[in-house]
Each structure stands twice: as C-alpha cells, then as structure tokens.
N, C-alpha and C positions, 0 to 999 in steps of 0.2 A: 629831365636827360643831359648828354655831355654838348652842350651846346657850346658855343662859338669857342671860349678858350677848353672847354670842355671842365668845369670845374663840377666836384660832388662834392656833397655833402652828405655827412651819417645822419640816420632818423636820431641817435643818439648825441648831442651837443656836447658830449665829454670826449667825443672820440672822430675824428679825420679817418673818411674812407680813405683807401689809397685802390682805385678803382680800374686802373689802366696801369700799361707800364709808363714808369718814373710819377703816379701819383696821379692829384687832381687837375694840376693845370697839364698833367704828361712833362716836366719840367725838371723834376729831379728836388723842388721844394714841398716841404712838410711844416704847415704852423705846430706841432705838437710841442707839447714841454715835456720836461721831467724827463726825458729820453735816458737809456744807460749809457754813461762812459767808460767804464769796463764790464768786461765779461770773461768766461771763459768755459772749457765744460764743466767745470763746476762750480760756474760764479754765474747768478742772474740769469740760467737758463729756465722758464717757466714751462717750458713743455720742449721735449726735440719728435720728432714723429717719421718714422720712414716713410720713404715716399716710393711707391713702386715702379720699378721702369725708371728711364732713361730720359730727364728732359730739361731745357736751361731758363726755361719758361721763370718770369718773376712772378711772387703772387700777387694777385689782385684780390683786392679786401673791399666789401662792405657789407657793413653790421656784424653782423655775427660768422659768417663765412669768408673762407679763402678759397679761391680757386687756382688753378694753377693747370697745367696740361703733362703730359708723358707717354713717351714711347716705349710698351713693354712687349714682351717675346706675346704673342699669340696663342692664345691657350687653345689646349692640341695639336703644339710643336711641339717634339720634343727639346727642350731648352741647349741640350750640347746642339744638336743642328742648327736653331735659331742662332745662338750663337757663335757658329763655325760660318753661317752665312752673311749674317746681319742683314737680311732681307727685309722677311716676312717683318711685320711691324703693326700691333692695335695701338690707335693714338687715342688716347684716352683725355678728356674731362673726370678731372679730383676735387673736392669739395673737402674743406676742413672745418670743425666747428674752433672759432678764434680761442674760446676760452682754454677750452681742455687740449685741442691739436685732432681730436679722434677723425678720421674719415668718415665723412657723413656718406660721402657721394663717390663713385668709381663708375663711370660709364666712359664706355668702349663705342667712337665717335664714327670713325674710317677701321677698316679693316684692309690694311694691303698683303700681297704676296709680296711684289719687290718694292722697297721702298728709297732704293736706287744708294750712288755713294754721297757720302756725307766729307765733310773736316772733320777733322781730327777735333778739333775744341767744339765742334757743332753737336746738335741733336736734330733728332727727328721731331721734336716739338719743345721749340725755342723763342715763337713769338708768345707773348702774353695777352693771355686773356681781356675781355672787355666784359666790366659788369658793369648794371645800368638796370636799375629798377628791379621788375622778377625776370631779367633776360642775361644770358652768358652769351658770348661771343667767340670762339678760340679759329684761330689759324692755325694749319699746318703748311702753308705754303699752298704751294702747286697739286698738295694730297688731299686739300680739302677745307673749305671756311663751313662752317655750320653756328646755329643757335639753339643754347637749352635752357629752358627755365630755371629757376634756383634749384628747385627739386629735383635738376637731372634731366625731366626729359627734352629729348631730343625734338626742335620743331623744326627744324630744315635744314638741310645739305645741302654742298654746294662744290665743284670745282671750277678752278681761274685757270687754266691751261700755260705753265712755261716751265723753262729748265734751271730751276735754282741752281744746279751745278755742285756746290758744296754742302748744299742742305738748306731747307728750312729759315728763313731770316728777318723780315720785319715784322711789326706788331699792326694788328687792326686800331682805329680809331674812329669815333661816333661823332656825325656831326646830325643833328635834327634824328631824321627818319633814314638816314642812311649809314654804313659801315665803309669805308675806305680803307683800300688796303695799296700799297705800290707792288709789282708785277716786273723784277726787272731780272730778267734771267738773261741766257746765254743768245736763245735764239730769237725771244719777243722784248722787248721791255714796255709795258704801259702802268696806267693807276685806275683801277676801277674803284666803283659807289655798288654797292649792293642794298635793296630794300631791306630793312630790318626785320618788316614781317615776312617778308615772301624768301629773301635770297637772291631773288632776280637783279639782272645787273639795270639800274639804272641812267649809267653813264660809264662811261670808257673812254679814258684819250691816250691814243697810242702816243709813241715818243721813240727817236733814236737814240744811243748809245749805246751803253756797256752792260753787267750785270752789276745788281747793288744789292743790298742788303738793309736798309735805312727805315725807320716807320714816319710815316706823315706825321706835321704839326699842322692844328689849325690854332689859326689866330686871327683878333678883328685889327686891323692895323687902321688907324683914320675915317672908321665907320664903316669897313671893308671887309668881309669875311672872307680866310684866305686860308687855301691847304697847300703845308709846301713840302714838295716831296724830292729830298735830294735821290738824285738818279747816277750812272755812269756818265761821266764826261759835263753833266751839269746838274743844276736845280732847280725845279719849276716850281711857281706857287700856281695853282688853278682855283677858279671860282669853285669852292663845294658844293654848290649846286647843281653845278652841269656840266664840271671838266672844262669848261673852256678855259685855257691856258690863258695868267695875266701877262707875268714875265718868267723870264729864268736867265740864268746867270751862267757862265762856262766858268769852270777850271782847268783848262789842258786837258791832260790824260789821267785823271782824280775817277776812281773807280770803285767794286766792292764798297761800296758807301755804309758803312756802318751806324754810327752816332746819330742818333735822333736832335733834328735844331732845336733851338732855346730861342724863344724871344722878350728882349726887356730892354727899356728906355728908348725904343723907333726902332731899332735893329732886329734882325734873325741874323743869327749866327748859324753856320752853316762849314761841318767838316768835311773836306772835300774828299779824301779816299788813297787809296796809292796812288802813283810811288812816293809821291810828295807829298806828305797829309798836310793841311795847313787850315786855320782856321780863320770863314771870312767873316766880317760883320756887314751884315747888308742890307739898307733904307730899302724894304717893300712896297715902295709908294712907284715904283717905276710901270712901263708897260713894255711889252716884248721886250727883246734882248737886253737887257741893263748891264755897267760896269762903270769903270770910270769914276764920278763921284758919287753914285751910288754904293760903291762899294766904300764903307767907311774907312776901314784899317783890314789889314792880314799879317799874321803872326804865321810863321813858318816852323820854329824852334822849336822844338820838343811837342808836336801835336799829337792829336792821338788819331789811330784807324779804328778801334772798336769803341771804348766808354764815350758816353757822350758829357757835352761838358755841361754846366749848372751855374747859372748868375744868383748870385745871394747880394743885395745889395747894391752897388755900387761897382763890384769887380762879378768877374766872369773866371771859374776856377777848371780848369783840363788836368786830365793825367793820361801819357804817353802808355802803350801798351809796352812798355818796358818799364814804368814805376818811375816816371820824372812828373811830379807835380807845379803847375804853375796856378798862379793870381796876375792877370791882368786889369786893368782898368775896362771896363767894358767900351765905356764909351769911344776911350784913344785907343786902346790896344797894349799900352804900355802898361811893361811888365814890373808887376809890384816884387814877386819872386820867384826862385826856381827851385826846387829839390828835390834831392834822388827819394823816394820812400822805401822802394825796395818793390820785389815782386814784377813779375807779369801781369797786366791789369785787362780784362774786356770787359766787369762790372762797371757801370755808370755809376756815379758818385751822386750824395745826397747830400743836401743843407735841410738840416733842421738844429732847433733848437740853440742855434746862435753857433753850431757846429758845419763843418764838411768830412765826411765821411767815405773813405776811397777803403775799397773791399776789393784786393788782389785776387790773384785765382788760387793759391796755397792756404785759403780761409783766418789769412791776417787783414785785418781791418786799422788801417791809421788814421786815427782823429783829432784831427787839427782844430784851433779855431779860429773862425771866417773874420777873415779882417786883412788887411796888407802888410802885416808881420809874420813871418812863419812861426807860427808858435802850437807842437805838436804837445796835446794832451793826453792821448794812448796809443799804444798798440796792443789790440786783442786778436787773438788767435783761436781758430775753430779746429776741427777734425775733417780734414777730405778738400775737395775739391771743390772751388766757388766761381763761377763764370755767370751767375743769375744776380741782378741787382737787385740790392735791398728795397721791402718796401718799410711804410711807416704806419702806423695806427693804433691810437690808445694806449702811446705811452711807450710803447715796444719796439723794435724791429725785428722783421722778416728776414730771416736767410735760410736761402734755399743752397744746400751742397747736393755732390753727386748725388746723395742717398739720401737724404734729409730734408725735412724742415724743420727750424730755430722759430721758437720766440722768443724773445732776450729783454728782460724787461728790471728794473730796479725794483726794490720788493715795493715799496709805492704805491706802484705803477700798475701791480699786475692784475688787481682787478678792475682795470678801467678799460 
C-alpha cells in the first residue's frame, strides 16, 4: 500500500511505477535512468494515442496499465447540443496498455446532466487517479469519488458535497486503508478520509478559510505520520488516522492554492496561493498554530500559483505560471539562479535522470541539468495544449495533451 511516504514499487524490477499525482512519493521525483533528452512529433515517439473526451489528470501507471480520467459528451446527447451547453458530462476512467498505447478500458463512472461551470484552463476530470494493487481510485471533486478494480469494475461510488466553483482540482492520496481528499469550496472547507473498501467517510475535519485546489501530501517527520493539506488562508497538518489537527501555518490572504507540498531536509515546502504567491519552508514539528522559528525561510520572487515545486539533492526548483524558473538552496532559500524559460506553465516539473523537465502549456518542454548553475540541455515540442504533469516509468516519459497521450523514449529504452 501507499503507506507513509507513499512509495510504490513495480512488480518488475526494471520499471518504476508512477501510481499517483507526481509519482512514487507524490513529489515529482523519479529514480528512472536512460530517459529521453530530445523528442518531437517525428522523433522518439513510441506511441501516440487519442484520448476521448477532455481532462487534465496526469497518467497514473502501475505495471502494464496507465490510468487517466476524462469528461466526455454523454452518449445519446447530440454533440452540437452538448458542445453548446457544456453542461452534461460522462465522467470516465480510461486504462491504456503501456506497451502499445491501446485503450483497454473506458468506463463511465458518473453521468452528470449539469456539470456546472469551470475555469477556462480546467476540466471536469483534472484530479489524477491513484493506483494501488488491484484497485484504482478516481476523484472528480464534488461530482464524485469511486473505486474500481484493475479490470474496470466499479466497486463503490460516493459524493463529497462542496462548491469548487472553477471546476475540480486536487487529487486524492492513499494512507493505509484510507483515501484522503481535500474539499475546499466557496461554501464549505474540509478534509475527508474515506474507507478504501466501502467509500464511507471514516473522518472529516472541517476548517474555515477559502477555496483551494491542492493535493495533500502524507509525510513521516520524526516518527510522526502527517498529512499536509494547503487550504485557503492556511495550511494544516492532520493526523492521517483520525483527522486531528496537529499544526497549521497562516499565509495572509493566500487562496485558490493549487501546488502540492513537498518534503525534504526536515522541511515542508508550501506554496501560498493568490494574490502574492510565496514559497514557505516550514519545520513540521510544531503544535497548534506555528510561525516564527518554525518557518525556516520564505521566498516571494517569481513563485508559482499552479505548478508544484520539486526538490532534487540540496536544491529546490520552481517555475512561475509565466515561465520564470528558479533554483534555490532547499535549506536556506538562497537563490542560485533564475531564468525565463518561456511560455505559461500549469504542469509541475519532474526531476529524473539528473535533469529537471519543465513542460509549458503549449507542448514545449525545457530540459535542464539539475544543479546550482543553469544549464539548458534541450527544448522539445509536441502538438497541442499540455497542462497535465509528466509521468515517468520504464525509461519513458508519458505526456498528456488536450487530445492525446504520448509515450516518449529513446530507442534502447522502448522495450522497458
């Protein structure tokens, strides 16, 4: 199970799974090597598969299966009417074969007659599935949460009510026998843990604040398990077994938080949201409201509203929504470099094979060498819009565009 830090190991030793949003630890790091440095529509594409419907969930990979979610026009409703109204939606779980890209399951999980409004950059299927053993957990915000078998059979469905206004956001995380989700709407804000066998609520922790769209992160700090959930106005750490608040830190008027926290060097790195985005490095060993010495450092220059940070070695890397990449000392916050890499960014960067991969919204991926000096290695472009984060497994990168899923690999790694 994805216990504690949430590590997942593939049954085959030669390929690391990517079983949740941002990978094995949920923090954008991969142990894979031999990854491609260069690609295009005509180079190093193992396969390119059309994905029906629309969605910005990232690929979740276990063994030979890749899972995505999508929101499609409901069957039986004329496409012209559906496109005009943009209200009715069939919310689906889709599985592809990793070797061939063939779609093997396309399951309707929820049918909505009125899916409501959403932000222009969002979708009704943005949260990434969690894959564990023979189970797949999918989350569509207030529209529903469900568990499926690896063969596509729906085991249970439930709904957690709240108004997410701009569409669905944060992804779920598994801890032991619990599926934990953050539900921060314009009306109510809470974090809930569902029983993975039944979908029933095991605990629910209400909180006041404002809307947010972040994915919680489970960590183990000094022998204590915690689930850190950034919300509007403050981030809260909970006991993942009971939902009891352990500590919280305020960040002024910050709201609509999207980035997932990361944890390294005894520090939890939390992005503070609108209006003045900052990155806070917090010592997660306090009780109640913390601040002062528990905040090791704060950086406000060119920090992200949407992409999550990634730590590699002693450095933490970020990219702002308008394309300014930064490398900071993870312990002190000292800036090593800042560079404008171009484009608008929603996808979270990935650290793998000694490199950092930054994917912008226009299909362009800037690859740099990890380190204190800025060293651009490549810029690669695919067709179409790209807001979903990259997944890494079996010597390959998996990139979702608005219309397709790509598997990208060097020729020597294509059989991994």
